[in-house]
N, C-alpha and C positions, 0 to 999 in steps of 0.2 A: 577488318585490321589487315595490315600487311605482313608478309612472312619476313622475318628478321634478315637483314642483308641483301635484301631483295636490292636489284638496279632502278631507283625511282624514274629515270630516266628513259628506260625500258623495261615498264611493268607488263608481265605475262599473267594467264589465267591463274596458274598456279603460287602467284604471289598474293592472291586475295585469300582470306582468312575470315569465315563466320565468327564475329565474336561472342555467339551464344553456344558454339557446340565445337569451334574448332577446324570444322571442315573446310577444306580446299574450293576454290572455285571450279567446277567443270559444268561441262553440258549438259550433265544430267541433274546439277544442283547450282540452280541461278542465284543471284546474289543481287542484292540492292547496297547502294552504297551511300552511307549518311557522310556526316562532315568530319573531315579529318581522318579519311578514310577507314572511317568502321563501317562495317557490314553486316547483313543478315543474311542468312540462305533462304530458301524457299521452305526447305523442311523445319525449319525454327519458325519463320513466319507462318506457317500453317499450324503450328503449334500455339505460337502466341495469341494469334488471330481467334483460335478456338477459344483459349483460356481466358482470353480477356472478353468473351461475351460478344464479339463481333458477327457471329455468325446467326444471332438471332435480329429480328427488326429493332432498329434503333437501339440495340443491345448495349448495356453501359455496365455488365456484372464481370465480378470473377476479377483474379490476375494480382491482386495486391497483398495477399495474404503471407505474411512472414517478410515482407517488403520492408529495408531499414527505412525512418522514415529520411527525406533530404537526398533521396539518392537520383542521381543523374541519369536520362536516359541515354544509351552509348551513340543511338542515331543522332538525335537534335541538340545532345549536350546540354540538355535544361532539364530542371526539376520541375515536376509537374504536378498541378493538383487534378491529378484523375488517376485510373486505373493504370497500373504496369506491370508489366509481365517481368519474372526472373527465370533468367537461365536456370535450369536445373545443374548443370555442369560446368559453369563458370560465373564469375560473379559479373555479369553484365546483364541489363535492364532495357527494357522497351517498352515507351510508354503507347498508349493507346493511341494518340495523334499518328505517331509513326508507323504502328501496326497497320493501320488504314491507308494512310498514304502508298507504304511500301508494297500494300496487295494491291492497289490500283496502278501501281507502277508495272509490276509483274505481269497482271492479268491482261494489262492494254497492250505488251509486247507481243505481237504475234509469231515471234520467234521462240518463244517460251512457252511449254505446254504445260504451266501453272494456272490454276484458278482459285478463286476464293474459297476455302471451305463453306459449306451450308450445313 
């Protein structure tokens, strides 16, 4: 998400906020942006990736307990028939597909010292 009142024509790092924890984008907290400016930070992505069972080979477990049926992933804006992670601090959801794609994006960026959890 973006900080309320930010200048859309001159966006700065501090204008980007993680949908899942509310933290601001910094050099120490990388972000991946989804549709319509929705963002997930590296910390939340690590937690979601782990809880969705993506750290195990071919893992497809975890992540959907207590998640209301029919919720949309904040990044892809789709209702998915797969595991979905729910933020413990905000009403925000991350689907398994977006967690995998976002992890790939962050890990490939040589300027960001983030790696997929194992």
